[in-house]
Chimera marker file (.cmm) of the C-alpha trace (Angstrom):
<marker_set name="trace">
<marker id="1" x="-14.334" y="-8.390" z="-51.502" r="1" g="1" b="0" radius="0.5"/>
<marker id="2" x="-15.060" y="-3.985" z="-50.925" r="1" g="1" b="0" radius="0.5"/>
<marker id="3" x="-17.262" y="-4.091" z="-48.526" r="1" g="1" b="0" radius="0.5"/>
<marker id="4" x="-15.685" y="-6.850" z="-45.837" r="1" g="1" b="0" radius="0.5"/>
<marker id="5" x="-11.879" y="-4.200" z="-46.387" r="1" g="1" b="0" radius="0.5"/>
<marker id="6" x="-14.158" y="-1.396" z="-45.370" r="1" g="1" b="0" radius="0.5"/>
<marker id="7" x="-15.714" y="-2.979" z="-42.373" r="1" g="1" b="0" radius="0.5"/>
<marker id="8" x="-12.592" y="-3.880" z="-40.942" r="1" g="1" b="0" radius="0.5"/>
<marker id="9" x="-10.919" y="-0.616" z="-41.352" r="1" g="1" b="0" radius="0.5"/>
<marker id="10" x="-13.880" y="0.864" z="-40.027" r="1" g="1" b="0" radius="0.5"/>
<marker id="11" x="-13.156" y="-1.424" z="-37.543" r="1" g="1" b="0" radius="0.5"/>
<marker id="12" x="-9.417" y="-1.165" z="-36.353" r="1" g="1" b="0" radius="0.5"/>
<marker id="13" x="-9.424" y="3.217" z="-36.953" r="1" g="1" b="0" radius="0.5"/>
<marker id="14" x="-12.737" y="2.978" z="-34.278" r="1" g="1" b="0" radius="0.5"/>
<marker id="15" x="-10.556" y="0.699" z="-31.998" r="1" g="1" b="0" radius="0.5"/>
<marker id="16" x="-7.715" y="2.482" z="-32.110" r="1" g="1" b="0" radius="0.5"/>
<marker id="17" x="-9.877" y="5.755" z="-30.592" r="1" g="1" b="0" radius="0.5"/>
<marker id="18" x="-11.519" y="3.977" z="-27.655" r="1" g="1" b="0" radius="0.5"/>
<marker id="19" x="-10.914" y="4.906" z="-24.579" r="1" g="1" b="0" radius="0.5"/>
<marker id="20" x="-8.439" y="2.039" z="-22.621" r="1" g="1" b="0" radius="0.5"/>
<marker id="21" x="-9.509" y="1.191" z="-19.323" r="1" g="1" b="0" radius="0.5"/>
<marker id="22" x="-7.392" y="2.175" z="-16.342" r="1" g="1" b="0" radius="0.5"/>
<marker id="23" x="-6.940" y="0.247" z="-13.604" r="1" g="1" b="0" radius="0.5"/>
<marker id="24" x="-6.729" y="1.450" z="-10.033" r="1" g="1" b="0" radius="0.5"/>
<marker id="25" x="-4.234" y="1.425" z="-7.814" r="1" g="1" b="0" radius="0.5"/>
<marker id="26" x="-4.759" y="1.898" z="-4.706" r="1" g="1" b="0" radius="0.5"/>
<marker id="27" x="-3.455" y="0.790" z="-0.609" r="1" g="1" b="0" radius="0.5"/>
<marker id="28" x="-5.387" y="1.511" z="2.265" r="1" g="1" b="0" radius="0.5"/>
<marker id="29" x="-4.143" y="1.525" z="5.556" r="1" g="1" b="0" radius="0.5"/>
<marker id="30" x="-4.971" y="2.159" z="9.448" r="1" g="1" b="0" radius="0.5"/>
<marker id="31" x="-3.133" y="3.989" z="11.924" r="1" g="1" b="0" radius="0.5"/>
<marker id="32" x="-4.055" y="3.446" z="15.212" r="1" g="1" b="0" radius="0.5"/>
<marker id="33" x="-2.510" y="5.296" z="18.651" r="1" g="1" b="0" radius="0.5"/>
<marker id="34" x="-3.010" y="2.615" z="21.598" r="1" g="1" b="0" radius="0.5"/>
<marker id="35" x="-2.039" y="4.928" z="24.780" r="1" g="1" b="0" radius="0.5"/>
<marker id="36" x="-2.785" y="1.813" z="27.442" r="1" g="1" b="0" radius="0.5"/>
<marker id="37" x="-0.400" y="0.045" z="25.341" r="1" g="1" b="0" radius="0.5"/>
<marker id="38" x="2.142" y="2.605" z="24.456" r="1" g="1" b="0" radius="0.5"/>
<marker id="39" x="1.593" y="1.499" z="20.573" r="1" g="1" b="0" radius="0.5"/>
<marker id="40" x="0.751" y="1.809" z="17.696" r="1" g="1" b="0" radius="0.5"/>
<marker id="41" x="-1.189" y="-0.083" z="15.961" r="1" g="1" b="0" radius="0.5"/>
<marker id="42" x="-1.578" y="-0.876" z="11.713" r="1" g="1" b="0" radius="0.5"/>
<marker id="43" x="-3.375" y="-2.557" z="9.394" r="1" g="1" b="0" radius="0.5"/>
<marker id="44" x="-2.482" y="-2.236" z="6.125" r="1" g="1" b="0" radius="0.5"/>
<marker id="45" x="-4.351" y="-3.385" z="2.940" r="1" g="1" b="0" radius="0.5"/>
<marker id="46" x="-2.542" y="-4.121" z="-0.472" r="1" g="1" b="0" radius="0.5"/>
<marker id="47" x="-4.256" y="-5.787" z="-3.397" r="1" g="1" b="0" radius="0.5"/>
<marker id="48" x="-1.804" y="-9.613" z="-3.961" r="1" g="1" b="0" radius="0.5"/>
<marker id="49" x="-1.160" y="-9.320" z="-6.948" r="1" g="1" b="0" radius="0.5"/>
<marker id="50" x="-0.149" y="-6.671" z="-6.408" r="1" g="1" b="0" radius="0.5"/>
<marker id="51" x="2.358" y="-6.902" z="-3.928" r="1" g="1" b="0" radius="0.5"/>
<marker id="52" x="3.241" y="-10.305" z="-5.412" r="1" g="1" b="0" radius="0.5"/>
<marker id="53" x="3.980" y="-8.001" z="-8.523" r="1" g="1" b="0" radius="0.5"/>
<marker id="54" x="6.455" y="-5.476" z="-6.864" r="1" g="1" b="0" radius="0.5"/>
<marker id="55" x="8.245" y="-7.432" z="-4.528" r="1" g="1" b="0" radius="0.5"/>
<marker id="56" x="9.563" y="-10.029" z="-7.676" r="1" g="1" b="0" radius="0.5"/>
<marker id="57" x="11.405" y="-7.037" z="-9.393" r="1" g="1" b="0" radius="0.5"/>
<marker id="58" x="12.319" y="-5.491" z="-6.308" r="1" g="1" b="0" radius="0.5"/>
<marker id="59" x="14.057" y="-8.773" z="-4.797" r="1" g="1" b="0" radius="0.5"/>
<marker id="60" x="13.930" y="-10.448" z="-8.409" r="1" g="1" b="0" radius="0.5"/>
<marker id="61" x="12.780" y="-13.030" z="-7.288" r="1" g="1" b="0" radius="0.5"/>
<marker id="62" x="10.094" y="-15.082" z="-8.000" r="1" g="1" b="0" radius="0.5"/>
<marker id="63" x="7.483" y="-14.029" z="-4.084" r="1" g="1" b="0" radius="0.5"/>
<marker id="64" x="4.272" y="-15.787" z="-4.928" r="1" g="1" b="0" radius="0.5"/>
<marker id="65" x="1.683" y="-14.674" z="-1.933" r="1" g="1" b="0" radius="0.5"/>
<marker id="66" x="-1.434" y="-17.297" z="-3.480" r="1" g="1" b="0" radius="0.5"/>
<marker id="67" x="-1.309" y="-19.246" z="-0.421" r="1" g="1" b="0" radius="0.5"/>
<marker id="68" x="-1.669" y="-19.135" z="3.483" r="1" g="1" b="0" radius="0.5"/>
<marker id="69" x="2.065" y="-21.423" z="3.052" r="1" g="1" b="0" radius="0.5"/>
<marker id="70" x="3.856" y="-18.422" z="1.492" r="1" g="1" b="0" radius="0.5"/>
<marker id="71" x="2.239" y="-15.297" z="3.996" r="1" g="1" b="0" radius="0.5"/>
<marker id="72" x="5.159" y="-17.022" z="6.607" r="1" g="1" b="0" radius="0.5"/>
<marker id="73" x="8.005" y="-18.513" z="4.053" r="1" g="1" b="0" radius="0.5"/>
<marker id="74" x="7.368" y="-14.553" z="2.579" r="1" g="1" b="0" radius="0.5"/>
<marker id="75" x="6.771" y="-12.877" z="6.371" r="1" g="1" b="0" radius="0.5"/>
<marker id="76" x="10.837" y="-11.550" z="6.019" r="1" g="1" b="0" radius="0.5"/>
<marker id="77" x="10.663" y="-9.988" z="1.876" r="1" g="1" b="0" radius="0.5"/>
<marker id="78" x="7.299" y="-8.249" z="2.921" r="1" g="1" b="0" radius="0.5"/>
<marker id="79" x="8.640" y="-7.029" z="6.243" r="1" g="1" b="0" radius="0.5"/>
<marker id="80" x="11.878" y="-5.872" z="4.687" r="1" g="1" b="0" radius="0.5"/>
<marker id="81" x="9.295" y="-3.675" z="2.491" r="1" g="1" b="0" radius="0.5"/>
<marker id="82" x="7.528" y="-2.498" z="4.015" r="1" g="1" b="0" radius="0.5"/>
<marker id="83" x="9.730" y="-0.925" z="6.174" r="1" g="1" b="0" radius="0.5"/>
<marker id="84" x="11.178" y="0.302" z="3.077" r="1" g="1" b="0" radius="0.5"/>
<marker id="85" x="8.508" y="2.446" z="1.944" r="1" g="1" b="0" radius="0.5"/>
<marker id="86" x="6.508" y="2.913" z="5.579" r="1" g="1" b="0" radius="0.5"/>
<marker id="87" x="7.708" y="5.207" z="7.507" r="1" g="1" b="0" radius="0.5"/>
<marker id="88" x="6.208" y="6.994" z="10.664" r="1" g="1" b="0" radius="0.5"/>
<marker id="89" x="8.228" y="9.365" z="12.577" r="1" g="1" b="0" radius="0.5"/>
<marker id="90" x="6.217" y="10.736" z="15.936" r="1" g="1" b="0" radius="0.5"/>
<marker id="91" x="7.664" y="13.771" z="17.149" r="1" g="1" b="0" radius="0.5"/>
<marker id="92" x="10.721" y="13.796" z="15.084" r="1" g="1" b="0" radius="0.5"/>
<marker id="93" x="11.614" y="9.892" z="15.891" r="1" g="1" b="0" radius="0.5"/>
<marker id="94" x="11.779" y="8.362" z="13.297" r="1" g="1" b="0" radius="0.5"/>
<marker id="95" x="9.448" y="4.546" z="14.943" r="1" g="1" b="0" radius="0.5"/>
<marker id="96" x="10.978" y="1.041" z="13.956" r="1" g="1" b="0" radius="0.5"/>
<marker id="97" x="8.087" y="-0.795" z="12.965" r="1" g="1" b="0" radius="0.5"/>
<marker id="98" x="7.435" y="-4.346" z="13.267" r="1" g="1" b="0" radius="0.5"/>
<marker id="99" x="5.386" y="-6.972" z="10.734" r="1" g="1" b="0" radius="0.5"/>
<marker id="100" x="3.244" y="-8.861" z="13.546" r="1" g="1" b="0" radius="0.5"/>
<marker id="101" x="1.634" y="-11.424" z="10.310" r="1" g="1" b="0" radius="0.5"/>
<marker id="102" x="-0.649" y="-11.085" z="7.747" r="1" g="1" b="0" radius="0.5"/>
<marker id="103" x="-3.974" y="-12.618" z="6.923" r="1" g="1" b="0" radius="0.5"/>
<marker id="104" x="-6.057" y="-13.085" z="2.922" r="1" g="1" b="0" radius="0.5"/>
<marker id="105" x="-8.984" y="-10.674" z="2.745" r="1" g="1" b="0" radius="0.5"/>
<marker id="106" x="-10.855" y="-11.313" z="-0.570" r="1" g="1" b="0" radius="0.5"/>
<marker id="107" x="-8.325" y="-10.498" z="-3.331" r="1" g="1" b="0" radius="0.5"/>
<marker id="108" x="-5.793" y="-8.231" z="-0.437" r="1" g="1" b="0" radius="0.5"/>
<marker id="109" x="-3.725" y="-9.437" z="1.795" r="1" g="1" b="0" radius="0.5"/>
<marker id="110" x="-4.556" y="-7.784" z="5.143" r="1" g="1" b="0" radius="0.5"/>
<marker id="111" x="-0.349" y="-6.384" z="7.079" r="1" g="1" b="0" radius="0.5"/>
<marker id="112" x="-0.338" y="-6.084" z="10.365" r="1" g="1" b="0" radius="0.5"/>
<marker id="113" x="2.111" y="-3.873" z="11.578" r="1" g="1" b="0" radius="0.5"/>
<marker id="114" x="3.568" y="-2.030" z="14.957" r="1" g="1" b="0" radius="0.5"/>
<marker id="115" x="5.472" y="0.214" z="16.788" r="1" g="1" b="0" radius="0.5"/>
<marker id="116" x="5.695" y="-0.390" z="19.961" r="1" g="1" b="0" radius="0.5"/>
<marker id="117" x="7.577" y="2.612" z="23.182" r="1" g="1" b="0" radius="0.5"/>
<marker id="118" x="5.243" y="5.169" z="22.083" r="1" g="1" b="0" radius="0.5"/>
<marker id="119" x="4.131" y="7.687" z="24.022" r="1" g="1" b="0" radius="0.5"/>
<marker id="120" x="2.087" y="10.698" z="24.165" r="1" g="1" b="0" radius="0.5"/>
<marker id="121" x="2.090" y="12.476" z="20.817" r="1" g="1" b="0" radius="0.5"/>
<marker id="122" x="2.040" y="15.522" z="18.801" r="1" g="1" b="0" radius="0.5"/>
<marker id="123" x="2.599" y="15.224" z="16.157" r="1" g="1" b="0" radius="0.5"/>
<marker id="124" x="2.246" y="12.140" z="13.545" r="1" g="1" b="0" radius="0.5"/>
<marker id="125" x="4.522" y="12.558" z="10.031" r="1" g="1" b="0" radius="0.5"/>
<marker id="126" x="3.870" y="9.273" z="7.814" r="1" g="1" b="0" radius="0.5"/>
<marker id="127" x="5.303" y="8.613" z="4.822" r="1" g="1" b="0" radius="0.5"/>
<marker id="128" x="3.723" y="5.645" z="2.537" r="1" g="1" b="0" radius="0.5"/>
<marker id="129" x="5.270" y="5.125" z="-0.516" r="1" g="1" b="0" radius="0.5"/>
<marker id="130" x="3.800" y="1.865" z="-1.364" r="1" g="1" b="0" radius="0.5"/>
<marker id="131" x="3.665" y="-0.216" z="-3.747" r="1" g="1" b="0" radius="0.5"/>
<marker id="132" x="4.808" y="2.960" z="-5.215" r="1" g="1" b="0" radius="0.5"/>
<marker id="133" x="8.119" y="1.966" z="-7.585" r="1" g="1" b="0" radius="0.5"/>
<marker id="134" x="5.657" y="-0.449" z="-9.661" r="1" g="1" b="0" radius="0.5"/>
<marker id="135" x="3.346" y="1.913" z="-9.875" r="1" g="1" b="0" radius="0.5"/>
<marker id="136" x="3.079" y="5.958" z="-11.060" r="1" g="1" b="0" radius="0.5"/>
<marker id="137" x="-0.513" y="6.063" z="-9.921" r="1" g="1" b="0" radius="0.5"/>
<marker id="138" x="-0.414" y="4.092" z="-7.413" r="1" g="1" b="0" radius="0.5"/>
<marker id="139" x="-3.118" y="5.811" z="-4.759" r="1" g="1" b="0" radius="0.5"/>
<marker id="140" x="-1.890" y="5.122" z="-0.470" r="1" g="1" b="0" radius="0.5"/>
<marker id="141" x="-5.408" y="6.859" z="1.245" r="1" g="1" b="0" radius="0.5"/>
<marker id="142" x="-3.809" y="6.839" z="5.227" r="1" g="1" b="0" radius="0.5"/>
<marker id="143" x="-6.101" y="6.721" z="7.944" r="1" g="1" b="0" radius="0.5"/>
<marker id="144" x="-4.899" y="8.211" z="11.810" r="1" g="1" b="0" radius="0.5"/>
<marker id="145" x="-7.032" y="7.640" z="14.990" r="1" g="1" b="0" radius="0.5"/>
<marker id="146" x="-5.999" y="8.928" z="18.417" r="1" g="1" b="0" radius="0.5"/>
<marker id="147" x="-8.168" y="9.092" z="20.337" r="1" g="1" b="0" radius="0.5"/>
<marker id="148" x="-10.813" y="10.279" z="19.087" r="1" g="1" b="0" radius="0.5"/>
<marker id="149" x="-9.804" y="11.762" z="16.477" r="1" g="1" b="0" radius="0.5"/>
<marker id="150" x="-9.285" y="10.887" z="12.933" r="1" g="1" b="0" radius="0.5"/>
<marker id="151" x="-7.221" y="12.541" z="9.921" r="1" g="1" b="0" radius="0.5"/>
<marker id="152" x="-7.437" y="10.466" z="6.658" r="1" g="1" b="0" radius="0.5"/>
<marker id="153" x="-4.642" y="11.637" z="3.855" r="1" g="1" b="0" radius="0.5"/>
<marker id="154" x="-4.205" y="10.751" z="1.011" r="1" g="1" b="0" radius="0.5"/>
<marker id="155" x="-0.076" y="9.629" z="-0.082" r="1" g="1" b="0" radius="0.5"/>
<marker id="156" x="0.742" y="9.147" z="-4.019" r="1" g="1" b="0" radius="0.5"/>
<marker id="157" x="4.349" y="9.127" z="-5.638" r="1" g="1" b="0" radius="0.5"/>
<marker id="158" x="5.194" y="12.210" z="-5.683" r="1" g="1" b="0" radius="0.5"/>
<marker id="159" x="3.037" y="13.780" z="-2.778" r="1" g="1" b="0" radius="0.5"/>
<marker id="160" x="4.202" y="10.393" z="-0.305" r="1" g="1" b="0" radius="0.5"/>
<marker id="161" x="4.948" y="12.324" z="3.065" r="1" g="1" b="0" radius="0.5"/>
<marker id="162" x="2.408" y="13.921" z="5.337" r="1" g="1" b="0" radius="0.5"/>
<marker id="163" x="2.694" y="15.376" z="8.600" r="1" g="1" b="0" radius="0.5"/>
<marker id="164" x="-0.845" y="15.634" z="11.041" r="1" g="1" b="0" radius="0.5"/>
<marker id="165" x="-1.079" y="17.800" z="14.959" r="1" g="1" b="0" radius="0.5"/>
<marker id="166" x="-3.476" y="16.880" z="17.488" r="1" g="1" b="0" radius="0.5"/>
<link id1="1" id2="2" r="1" g="1" b="0" radius="0.2"/>
<link id1="2" id2="3" r="1" g="1" b="0" radius="0.2"/>
<link id1="3" id2="4" r="1" g="1" b="0" radius="0.2"/>
<link id1="4" id2="5" r="1" g="1" b="0" radius="0.2"/>
<link id1="5" id2="6" r="1" g="1" b="0" radius="0.2"/>
<link id1="6" id2="7" r="1" g="1" b="0" radius="0.2"/>
<link id1="7" id2="8" r="1" g="1" b="0" radius="0.2"/>
<link id1="8" id2="9" r="1" g="1" b="0" radius="0.2"/>
<link id1="9" id2="10" r="1" g="1" b="0" radius="0.2"/>
<link id1="10" id2="11" r="1" g="1" b="0" radius="0.2"/>
<link id1="11" id2="12" r="1" g="1" b="0" radius="0.2"/>
<link id1="12" id2="13" r="1" g="1" b="0" radius="0.2"/>
<link id1="13" id2="14" r="1" g="1" b="0" radius="0.2"/>
<link id1="14" id2="15" r="1" g="1" b="0" radius="0.2"/>
<link id1="15" id2="16" r="1" g="1" b="0" radius="0.2"/>
<link id1="16" id2="17" r="1" g="1" b="0" radius="0.2"/>
<link id1="17" id2="18" r="1" g="1" b="0" radius="0.2"/>
<link id1="18" id2="19" r="1" g="1" b="0" radius="0.2"/>
<link id1="19" id2="20" r="1" g="1" b="0" radius="0.2"/>
<link id1="20" id2="21" r="1" g="1" b="0" radius="0.2"/>
<link id1="21" id2="22" r="1" g="1" b="0" radius="0.2"/>
<link id1="22" id2="23" r="1" g="1" b="0" radius="0.2"/>
<link id1="23" id2="24" r="1" g="1" b="0" radius="0.2"/>
<link id1="24" id2="25" r="1" g="1" b="0" radius="0.2"/>
<link id1="25" id2="26" r="1" g="1" b="0" radius="0.2"/>
<link id1="26" id2="27" r="1" g="1" b="0" radius="0.2"/>
<link id1="27" id2="28" r="1" g="1" b="0" radius="0.2"/>
<link id1="28" id2="29" r="1" g="1" b="0" radius="0.2"/>
<link id1="29" id2="30" r="1" g="1" b="0" radius="0.2"/>
<link id1="30" id2="31" r="1" g="1" b="0" radius="0.2"/>
<link id1="31" id2="32" r="1" g="1" b="0" radius="0.2"/>
<link id1="32" id2="33" r="1" g="1" b="0" radius="0.2"/>
<link id1="33" id2="34" r="1" g="1" b="0" radius="0.2"/>
<link id1="34" id2="35" r="1" g="1" b="0" radius="0.2"/>
<link id1="35" id2="36" r="1" g="1" b="0" radius="0.2"/>
<link id1="36" id2="37" r="1" g="1" b="0" radius="0.2"/>
<link id1="37" id2="38" r="1" g="1" b="0" radius="0.2"/>
<link id1="38" id2="39" r="1" g="1" b="0" radius="0.2"/>
<link id1="39" id2="40" r="1" g="1" b="0" radius="0.2"/>
<link id1="40" id2="41" r="1" g="1" b="0" radius="0.2"/>
<link id1="41" id2="42" r="1" g="1" b="0" radius="0.2"/>
<link id1="42" id2="43" r="1" g="1" b="0" radius="0.2"/>
<link id1="43" id2="44" r="1" g="1" b="0" radius="0.2"/>
<link id1="44" id2="45" r="1" g="1" b="0" radius="0.2"/>
<link id1="45" id2="46" r="1" g="1" b="0" radius="0.2"/>
<link id1="46" id2="47" r="1" g="1" b="0" radius="0.2"/>
<link id1="47" id2="48" r="1" g="1" b="0" radius="0.2"/>
<link id1="48" id2="49" r="1" g="1" b="0" radius="0.2"/>
<link id1="49" id2="50" r="1" g="1" b="0" radius="0.2"/>
<link id1="50" id2="51" r="1" g="1" b="0" radius="0.2"/>
<link id1="51" id2="52" r="1" g="1" b="0" radius="0.2"/>
<link id1="52" id2="53" r="1" g="1" b="0" radius="0.2"/>
<link id1="53" id2="54" r="1" g="1" b="0" radius="0.2"/>
<link id1="54" id2="55" r="1" g="1" b="0" radius="0.2"/>
<link id1="55" id2="56" r="1" g="1" b="0" radius="0.2"/>
<link id1="56" id2="57" r="1" g="1" b="0" radius="0.2"/>
<link id1="57" id2="58" r="1" g="1" b="0" radius="0.2"/>
<link id1="58" id2="59" r="1" g="1" b="0" radius="0.2"/>
<link id1="59" id2="60" r="1" g="1" b="0" radius="0.2"/>
<link id1="60" id2="61" r="1" g="1" b="0" radius="0.2"/>
<link id1="61" id2="62" r="1" g="1" b="0" radius="0.2"/>
<link id1="62" id2="63" r="1" g="1" b="0" radius="0.2"/>
<link id1="63" id2="64" r="1" g="1" b="0" radius="0.2"/>
<link id1="64" id2="65" r="1" g="1" b="0" radius="0.2"/>
<link id1="65" id2="66" r="1" g="1" b="0" radius="0.2"/>
<link id1="66" id2="67" r="1" g="1" b="0" radius="0.2"/>
<link id1="67" id2="68" r="1" g="1" b="0" radius="0.2"/>
<link id1="68" id2="69" r="1" g="1" b="0" radius="0.2"/>
<link id1="69" id2="70" r="1" g="1" b="0" radius="0.2"/>
<link id1="70" id2="71" r="1" g="1" b="0" radius="0.2"/>
<link id1="71" id2="72" r="1" g="1" b="0" radius="0.2"/>
<link id1="72" id2="73" r="1" g="1" b="0" radius="0.2"/>
<link id1="73" id2="74" r="1" g="1" b="0" radius="0.2"/>
<link id1="74" id2="75" r="1" g="1" b="0" radius="0.2"/>
<link id1="75" id2="76" r="1" g="1" b="0" radius="0.2"/>
<link id1="76" id2="77" r="1" g="1" b="0" radius="0.2"/>
<link id1="77" id2="78" r="1" g="1" b="0" radius="0.2"/>
<link id1="78" id2="79" r="1" g="1" b="0" radius="0.2"/>
<link id1="79" id2="80" r="1" g="1" b="0" radius="0.2"/>
<link id1="80" id2="81" r="1" g="1" b="0" radius="0.2"/>
<link id1="81" id2="82" r="1" g="1" b="0" radius="0.2"/>
<link id1="82" id2="83" r="1" g="1" b="0" radius="0.2"/>
<link id1="83" id2="84" r="1" g="1" b="0" radius="0.2"/>
<link id1="84" id2="85" r="1" g="1" b="0" radius="0.2"/>
<link id1="85" id2="86" r="1" g="1" b="0" radius="0.2"/>
<link id1="86" id2="87" r="1" g="1" b="0" radius="0.2"/>
<link id1="87" id2="88" r="1" g="1" b="0" radius="0.2"/>
<link id1="88" id2="89" r="1" g="1" b="0" radius="0.2"/>
<link id1="89" id2="90" r="1" g="1" b="0" radius="0.2"/>
<link id1="90" id2="91" r="1" g="1" b="0" radius="0.2"/>
<link id1="91" id2="92" r="1" g="1" b="0" radius="0.2"/>
<link id1="92" id2="93" r="1" g="1" b="0" radius="0.2"/>
<link id1="93" id2="94" r="1" g="1" b="0" radius="0.2"/>
<link id1="94" id2="95" r="1" g="1" b="0" radius="0.2"/>
<link id1="95" id2="96" r="1" g="1" b="0" radius="0.2"/>
<link id1="96" id2="97" r="1" g="1" b="0" radius="0.2"/>
<link id1="97" id2="98" r="1" g="1" b="0" radius="0.2"/>
<link id1="98" id2="99" r="1" g="1" b="0" radius="0.2"/>
<link id1="99" id2="100" r="1" g="1" b="0" radius="0.2"/>
<link id1="100" id2="101" r="1" g="1" b="0" radius="0.2"/>
<link id1="101" id2="102" r="1" g="1" b="0" radius="0.2"/>
<link id1="102" id2="103" r="1" g="1" b="0" radius="0.2"/>
<link id1="103" id2="104" r="1" g="1" b="0" radius="0.2"/>
<link id1="104" id2="105" r="1" g="1" b="0" radius="0.2"/>
<link id1="105" id2="106" r="1" g="1" b="0" radius="0.2"/>
<link id1="106" id2="107" r="1" g="1" b="0" radius="0.2"/>
<link id1="107" id2="108" r="1" g="1" b="0" radius="0.2"/>
<link id1="108" id2="109" r="1" g="1" b="0" radius="0.2"/>
<link id1="109" id2="110" r="1" g="1" b="0" radius="0.2"/>
<link id1="110" id2="111" r="1" g="1" b="0" radius="0.2"/>
<link id1="111" id2="112" r="1" g="1" b="0" radius="0.2"/>
<link id1="112" id2="113" r="1" g="1" b="0" radius="0.2"/>
<link id1="113" id2="114" r="1" g="1" b="0" radius="0.2"/>
<link id1="114" id2="115" r="1" g="1" b="0" radius="0.2"/>
<link id1="115" id2="116" r="1" g="1" b="0" radius="0.2"/>
<link id1="116" id2="117" r="1" g="1" b="0" radius="0.2"/>
<link id1="117" id2="118" r="1" g="1" b="0" radius="0.2"/>
<link id1="118" id2="119" r="1" g="1" b="0" radius="0.2"/>
<link id1="119" id2="120" r="1" g="1" b="0" radius="0.2"/>
<link id1="120" id2="121" r="1" g="1" b="0" radius="0.2"/>
<link id1="121" id2="122" r="1" g="1" b="0" radius="0.2"/>
<link id1="122" id2="123" r="1" g="1" b="0" radius="0.2"/>
<link id1="123" id2="124" r="1" g="1" b="0" radius="0.2"/>
<link id1="124" id2="125" r="1" g="1" b="0" radius="0.2"/>
<link id1="125" id2="126" r="1" g="1" b="0" radius="0.2"/>
<link id1="126" id2="127" r="1" g="1" b="0" radius="0.2"/>
<link id1="127" id2="128" r="1" g="1" b="0" radius="0.2"/>
<link id1="128" id2="129" r="1" g="1" b="0" radius="0.2"/>
<link id1="129" id2="130" r="1" g="1" b="0" radius="0.2"/>
<link id1="130" id2="131" r="1" g="1" b="0" radius="0.2"/>
<link id1="131" id2="132" r="1" g="1" b="0" radius="0.2"/>
<link id1="132" id2="133" r="1" g="1" b="0" radius="0.2"/>
<link id1="133" id2="134" r="1" g="1" b="0" radius="0.2"/>
<link id1="134" id2="135" r="1" g="1" b="0" radius="0.2"/>
<link id1="135" id2="136" r="1" g="1" b="0" radius="0.2"/>
<link id1="136" id2="137" r="1" g="1" b="0" radius="0.2"/>
<link id1="137" id2="138" r="1" g="1" b="0" radius="0.2"/>
<link id1="138" id2="139" r="1" g="1" b="0" radius="0.2"/>
<link id1="139" id2="140" r="1" g="1" b="0" radius="0.2"/>
<link id1="140" id2="141" r="1" g="1" b="0" radius="0.2"/>
<link id1="141" id2="142" r="1" g="1" b="0" radius="0.2"/>
<link id1="142" id2="143" r="1" g="1" b="0" radius="0.2"/>
<link id1="143" id2="144" r="1" g="1" b="0" radius="0.2"/>
<link id1="144" id2="145" r="1" g="1" b="0" radius="0.2"/>
<link id1="145" id2="146" r="1" g="1" b="0" radius="0.2"/>
<link id1="146" id2="147" r="1" g="1" b="0" radius="0.2"/>
<link id1="147" id2="148" r="1" g="1" b="0" radius="0.2"/>
<link id1="148" id2="149" r="1" g="1" b="0" radius="0.2"/>
<link id1="149" id2="150" r="1" g="1" b="0" radius="0.2"/>
<link id1="150" id2="151" r="1" g="1" b="0" radius="0.2"/>
<link id1="151" id2="152" r="1" g="1" b="0" radius="0.2"/>
<link id1="152" id2="153" r="1" g="1" b="0" radius="0.2"/>
<link id1="153" id2="154" r="1" g="1" b="0" radius="0.2"/>
<link id1="154" id2="155" r="1" g="1" b="0" radius="0.2"/>
<link id1="155" id2="156" r="1" g="1" b="0" radius="0.2"/>
<link id1="156" id2="157" r="1" g="1" b="0" radius="0.2"/>
<link id1="157" id2="158" r="1" g="1" b="0" radius="0.2"/>
<link id1="158" id2="159" r="1" g="1" b="0" radius="0.2"/>
<link id1="159" id2="160" r="1" g="1" b="0" radius="0.2"/>
<link id1="160" id2="161" r="1" g="1" b="0" radius="0.2"/>
<link id1="161" id2="162" r="1" g="1" b="0" radius="0.2"/>
<link id1="162" id2="163" r="1" g="1" b="0" radius="0.2"/>
<link id1="163" id2="164" r="1" g="1" b="0" radius="0.2"/>
<link id1="164" id2="165" r="1" g="1" b="0" radius="0.2"/>
<link id1="165" id2="166" r="1" g="1" b="0" radius="0.2"/>
</marker_set>
């Protein structure tokens, strides 16, 4: 009995000092300037369960994005969230963004977003705070392509905005 108790005590103590695994919270957004269409074409990838969680908490309703029908049903809520968390400024002028649609890719949602009437520019500022209101450790990787140039940035909660000069 004493051996069992001692073993149990050692097991409990050892497990209390074990390192806990931390989940990784990551999104990837690709922004490409299409000069021939005067548009920014944006593809943003986020994990399904993370987006469901943040939308449900932010808008205080149960949001499910598990099925294709859910994506269409919740498109307006997703677009409202995107417009609060993803901002693009071209040469000092904030650009309106429109969520065109979305699809599934394994455990992620791929969102197709567009900014229109974009003329040639020299400077772009991207603020991407997607999911940072739910996860302090959220990392948002953004790639910006203009012509042959590609610039990348890592945006986090305390540093969610960067400017690129082309």
